[in-house]
C-alpha positions as CSV (number, residue, x, y, z in Angstrom):
1,X,-25.5,199.8,13.6
2,X,-23.6,197.6,11.2
3,X,-20.5,197.4,13.4
4,X,-22.6,196.3,16.4
5,X,-24.0,193.4,14.3
6,X,-20.4,192.6,13.4
7,X,-19.5,192.4,17.0
8,X,-22.3,190.0,17.7
9,X,-21.3,187.9,14.6
10,X,-17.7,187.7,15.8
11,X,-18.8,186.5,19.2
12,X,-21.1,183.9,17.6
13,X,-18.5,182.6,15.2
14,X,-15.9,182.4,18.0
15,X,-18.4,180.5,20.3
16,X,-19.4,178.0,17.5
17,X,-15.8,177.5,16.3
18,X,-14.7,176.7,19.9
19,X,-17.4,174.1,20.1
20,X,-16.2,172.5,16.8
21,X,-12.6,172.7,17.8
22,X,-13.3,171.0,21.1
23,X,-14.9,168.1,19.3
24,X,-12.0,168.0,16.9
25,X,-9.4,168.0,19.7
26,X,-11.2,165.2,21.5
27,X,-11.4,163.2,18.3
28,X,-7.7,163.7,17.5
29,X,-6.6,163.3,21.1
30,X,-5.1,166.8,21.2
31,X,-5.1,166.9,25.0
32,X,-3.1,168.8,27.5
33,X,-2.1,166.1,30.0
34,X,-1.3,167.2,33.5
35,X,2.2,167.0,34.8
36,X,4.3,168.4,37.6
37,X,4.4,171.8,35.9
38,X,0.6,172.0,35.3
39,X,-1.9,173.9,37.2
40,X,-4.8,171.6,36.1
41,X,-5.5,168.0,37.2
42,X,-7.7,166.7,34.4
43,X,-6.7,166.0,30.8
44,X,-8.2,168.9,28.7
45,X,-8.5,169.5,25.0
46,X,-6.3,172.3,23.6
47,X,-6.2,174.5,20.6
48,X,-9.4,176.4,21.1
49,X,-7.6,179.8,20.6
50,X,-7.9,179.1,16.8
51,X,-11.5,180.3,17.2
52,X,-10.3,183.7,18.4
53,X,-7.9,183.9,15.4
54,X,-10.5,183.0,12.8
55,X,-13.3,185.2,14.1
56,X,-11.1,188.3,14.6
57,X,-9.2,188.0,11.3
58,X,-12.5,187.5,9.4
59,X,-13.8,190.8,10.9
60,X,-10.7,192.9,9.9
61,X,-11.6,193.3,6.2
62,X,-15.1,194.2,7.2
63,X,-13.7,197.0,9.5
64,X,-11.5,198.2,6.7
65,X,-14.5,198.2,4.3
66,X,-16.4,200.3,6.8
67,X,-13.4,202.7,6.9
68,X,-13.0,202.0,10.6
69,X,-9.3,200.8,10.2
70,X,-6.8,201.8,7.5
71,X,-5.4,199.5,4.9
72,X,-2.0,199.5,6.5
73,X,-3.5,198.5,9.8
74,X,-5.3,195.6,8.1
75,X,-2.2,194.4,6.4
76,X,0.0,194.7,9.5
77,X,-2.4,193.0,12.0
78,X,-3.8,190.4,9.6
79,X,-0.4,189.3,8.2
80,X,1.5,189.2,11.5
81,X,-1.3,187.6,13.4
82,X,-1.9,184.9,10.8
83,X,1.8,183.9,10.8
84,X,2.0,183.7,14.5
85,X,-1.2,181.7,14.7
86,X,0.0,179.2,12.0
87,X,3.2,178.7,13.9
88,X,1.3,178.1,17.1
89,X,-1.2,175.8,15.5
90,X,1.7,173.7,14.0
91,X,3.4,173.6,17.4
92,X,0.2,172.5,19.1
93,X,0.0,169.5,16.7
94,X,3.7,168.7,16.7
95,X,6.7,170.2,18.3
96,X,8.6,172.9,16.3
97,X,12.2,173.7,17.3
98,X,12.4,176.9,19.5
99,X,14.8,178.6,17.0
100,X,12.4,178.2,14.1
101,X,9.5,179.4,16.2
102,X,11.5,182.4,17.3
103,X,12.5,183.2,13.8
104,X,8.9,183.2,12.7
105,X,8.0,185.4,15.6
106,X,10.6,188.0,14.6
107,X,9.4,187.9,11.0
108,X,5.8,188.5,12.1
109,X,6.8,191.3,14.4
110,X,8.9,193.0,11.7
111,X,6.0,192.7,9.3
112,X,3.6,194.4,11.7
113,X,6.1,197.2,12.6
114,X,6.7,197.9,8.9
115,X,3.0,198.5,8.2
116,X,2.7,200.5,11.4
117,X,5.4,202.9,10.1
118,X,7.9,201.9,12.8
119,X,8.1,202.5,16.5
120,X,6.4,205.7,17.6
121,X,7.9,208.7,19.4
122,X,7.8,208.4,23.2
123,X,6.8,211.2,25.6
124,X,9.0,210.6,28.6
125,X,8.0,213.1,31.4
126,X,7.3,215.8,28.9
127,X,10.3,215.1,26.7
128,X,9.5,213.7,23.3
129,X,12.0,211.2,22.2
130,X,12.4,209.7,18.7
131,X,14.5,206.6,18.9
132,X,14.9,206.1,15.1
133,X,16.2,202.8,14.0
134,X,16.9,201.7,17.6
135,X,13.2,202.3,18.3
136,X,12.3,199.9,15.5
137,X,14.6,197.2,16.9
138,X,13.1,197.8,20.3
139,X,9.6,197.6,18.8
140,X,10.3,194.2,17.2
141,X,11.7,192.8,20.5
142,X,8.7,194.2,22.4
143,X,6.3,192.5,20.1
144,X,8.1,189.2,20.3
145,X,8.2,189.4,24.0
146,X,4.5,190.2,24.2
147,X,3.5,187.2,22.2
148,X,5.8,184.9,24.2
149,X,4.8,186.3,27.6
150,X,1.2,185.9,26.8
151,X,1.9,182.2,26.1
152,X,3.7,182.0,29.5
153,X,0.7,183.6,31.3
154,X,-1.8,181.3,29.8
155,X,-1.5,178.7,32.5
156,X,-4.8,178.7,34.4
157,X,-8.5,178.6,33.4
158,X,-9.8,181.8,32.0
159,X,-6.8,184.0,32.9
160,X,-5.5,184.9,29.4
161,X,-9.1,185.3,28.1
162,X,-10.2,187.5,31.0
163,X,-7.1,189.6,30.7
164,X,-7.6,190.2,27.0
165,X,-11.3,191.1,27.4
166,X,-10.8,193.5,30.3
167,X,-7.8,195.2,28.6
168,X,-9.6,195.6,25.3
169,X,-12.9,196.9,26.8
170,X,-10.9,199.2,29.0
171,X,-8.9,200.6,26.1
172,X,-12.0,200.8,24.0
173,X,-13.5,203.1,26.6
174,X,-10.3,205.1,26.9
175,X,-10.2,205.7,23.2
176,X,-13.9,206.6,23.1
177,X,-13.8,209.0,26.0
178,X,-10.6,210.7,24.8
179,X,-12.1,211.5,21.4
180,X,-10.2,208.7,19.5
181,X,-13.3,206.5,18.9
182,X,-11.8,205.3,15.6
183,X,-9.2,203.5,17.7
184,X,-11.8,201.7,19.8
185,X,-13.2,199.3,17.2
186,X,-10.4,196.7,16.9
187,X,-10.1,196.3,20.7
188,X,-13.9,195.8,20.9
189,X,-14.0,193.3,18.1
190,X,-11.1,191.4,19.7
191,X,-12.9,191.4,23.0
192,X,-15.9,189.9,21.3
193,X,-13.8,187.2,19.7
194,X,-12.2,186.2,23.0
195,X,-15.6,186.3,24.8
196,X,-16.9,183.6,22.5
197,X,-14.0,181.4,23.5
198,X,-14.2,182.3,27.2
199,X,-17.6,180.7,27.3
200,X,-15.8,177.4,27.0
201,X,-12.6,178.4,28.9
202,X,-14.2,179.7,32.0
203,X,-13.2,177.8,35.2
204,X,-13.4,174.8,35.1
205,X,-12.1,175.0,31.5
206,X,-13.6,172.7,28.9
207,X,-10.8,173.6,26.4
208,X,-7.5,175.4,26.5
209,X,-6.3,178.2,24.2
210,X,-3.1,176.6,23.0
211,X,-0.1,178.4,21.5
212,X,-2.0,179.5,18.4
213,X,-4.4,181.6,20.5
214,X,-2.1,182.9,23.2
215,X,0.7,183.9,20.9
216,X,-1.8,185.6,18.5
217,X,-3.3,187.6,21.4
218,X,0.0,188.7,22.7
219,X,1.1,190.0,19.3
220,X,-2.2,191.7,18.5
221,X,-2.4,193.4,21.9
222,X,1.2,194.6,21.6
223,X,0.6,195.7,18.0
224,X,-2.6,197.6,19.0
225,X,-0.5,199.6,21.5
226,X,2.0,200.6,18.8
227,X,-0.6,201.2,16.1
228,X,-2.9,203.4,18.3
229,X,0.0,205.6,19.4
230,X,0.7,206.7,15.8
231,X,-2.0,209.3,16.0
232,X,-2.3,209.6,19.8
233,X,1.1,209.2,21.4
234,X,-0.3,208.9,24.9
235,X,-2.2,205.7,24.0
236,X,1.1,203.7,24.1
237,X,1.3,204.5,27.8
238,X,-2.4,203.7,28.3
239,X,-2.0,200.3,26.7
240,X,1.2,199.5,28.6
241,X,-0.7,200.4,31.8
242,X,-3.6,198.2,31.0
243,X,-1.3,195.3,30.1
244,X,0.9,195.7,33.2
245,X,-0.3,192.7,35.2
246,X,0.9,190.3,32.6
247,X,4.0,192.3,31.7
248,X,5.2,192.6,35.3
249,X,4.6,188.9,36.3
250,X,6.2,187.5,33.1
251,X,9.1,189.9,33.1
252,X,9.8,189.7,36.8
253,X,9.7,185.9,36.6
254,X,12.1,185.8,33.6
255,X,14.6,188.1,35.3
256,X,14.6,186.0,38.5
257,X,15.1,182.8,36.6
258,X,18.0,184.3,34.6
259,X,19.7,185.5,37.8
260,X,19.3,182.1,39.3
261,X,20.8,180.5,36.2
262,X,17.8,178.5,35.2
263,X,17.2,177.3,31.6
264,X,14.6,179.9,30.8
265,X,13.3,178.0,27.7
266,X,12.2,175.0,29.9
267,X,8.6,174.8,31.2
268,X,8.1,175.8,34.8
269,X,5.6,176.8,37.4
270,X,7.2,179.8,39.0
271,X,5.0,182.7,37.8
272,X,3.3,184.8,40.5
273,X,-0.2,183.9,39.3
274,X,0.7,180.2,39.6
275,X,2.0,180.7,43.2
276,X,-1.2,182.6,43.9
277,X,-3.3,179.7,42.5
278,X,-1.5,177.2,44.7
279,X,-2.0,179.5,47.7
280,X,-5.7,180.1,47.2
281,X,-6.5,176.8,45.5
282,X,-8.7,178.5,42.9
283,X,-8.2,179.4,39.2
284,X,-11.4,181.5,39.2
285,X,-10.3,183.5,42.3
286,X,-6.9,184.4,40.7
287,X,-8.5,185.3,37.4
288,X,-11.1,187.5,39.1
289,X,-8.4,189.2,41.1
290,X,-6.6,190.2,37.9
291,X,-9.8,191.5,36.4
292,X,-10.5,193.6,39.6
293,X,-7.0,195.1,39.4
294,X,-7.5,195.9,35.7
295,X,-10.9,197.5,36.2
296,X,-10.5,199.2,39.6
297,X,-6.9,200.4,39.5
298,X,-5.3,200.2,36.0
299,X,-8.3,201.5,34.0
300,X,-8.5,204.8,35.9
301,X,-4.8,205.4,35.4
302,X,-5.0,204.5,31.7
303,X,-8.0,206.8,31.3
304,X,-6.2,209.7,32.9
305,X,-3.2,209.2,30.7
306,X,-5.3,208.8,27.6
307,X,-7.0,212.1,28.3
308,X,-3.7,213.8,29.1
309,X,-4.8,214.4,32.7
310,X,-1.7,212.5,33.9
311,X,1.7,212.1,32.4
312,X,2.1,208.8,30.7
313,X,5.5,207.8,32.3
314,X,4.3,208.8,35.7
315,X,1.1,206.9,35.2
316,X,3.1,203.8,34.2
317,X,5.2,204.2,37.4
318,X,2.1,204.3,39.5
319,X,0.8,201.2,37.7
320,X,4.0,199.1,37.7
321,X,5.3,199.8,41.2
322,X,2.6,198.1,43.3
323,X,2.5,195.2,40.8
324,X,6.2,194.6,41.3
325,X,5.6,194.5,45.0
326,X,2.8,191.9,44.3
327,X,5.2,189.9,42.1
328,X,7.7,189.8,45.0
329,X,5.1,189.0,47.5
330,X,3.8,186.0,45.5
331,X,7.4,184.7,44.8
332,X,7.3,185.2,41.1
333,X,10.4,183.5,39.7
334,X,10.8,181.2,42.7
335,X,10.6,177.5,41.8
336,X,7.4,176.0,43.1
337,X,7.8,173.5,46.0
338,X,7.4,169.8,45.1
């Protein structure tokens, strides 16, 4: 019963912290001012994602004390997540050069992978592959990409929050049903932390997440995928399936912009979800659409893979293929019309 009280406490701390952070942002004029690349039209406070960081990180030592996560998991997630959040918090308050942000991101990813004992073996259509040191490099790049793509995808009200909650709840159920209930607690606690923030971020948003929150979420979600696969290799595929909406949109957009010769480090409005928002004129509708895809299509695939009813690579193929069609249909990577 203790852990359920912990979940409630995490939600309450996140909710209250977001309220305080909103007042702080308004006092300090930490506002996201609309421009031609924005999807919102009203100046809105930013930096509320710090509430997610604080409430989740405070819960990790408690989970460790209850023997629900290992010491190595505690050190890996806490250390890497805190570093990324601090970098994002500093950038929210004053610009940090991209090269220094990226260096910090790689250090955080390396720290996490060290405590996770490196990148796991991969089951590719029944063939188990150990990538060795190359896998560790791939794992670091994957974590850095996850934290940055989550930042890119945090562009409309409620989307990044709803994605995190639906993915974490889905993976919590996958772990529970597949007999790996010990792997379910961190995703559930993270969902509680994000839910407290979403109360204030639900369309129309009263506060934005900011880099501190979005980067933290991307790193932790990517880290959970690697950490959980240490004991259950199929879980890596399940996590990759549940996260595929964000992975496909961000990656497809990046590739299209690279092929077009755009400066990929510059802000833009060419993601598929941004085009969908322009087309439908509603942040809430697009956010709801992503949640429906996660719950009705991706969760069943992730569950089948997690229970070894479906090969992981084949399940990922079933998940990613239609999403790539959607990315093409919604012109992901194509510059928005003026």
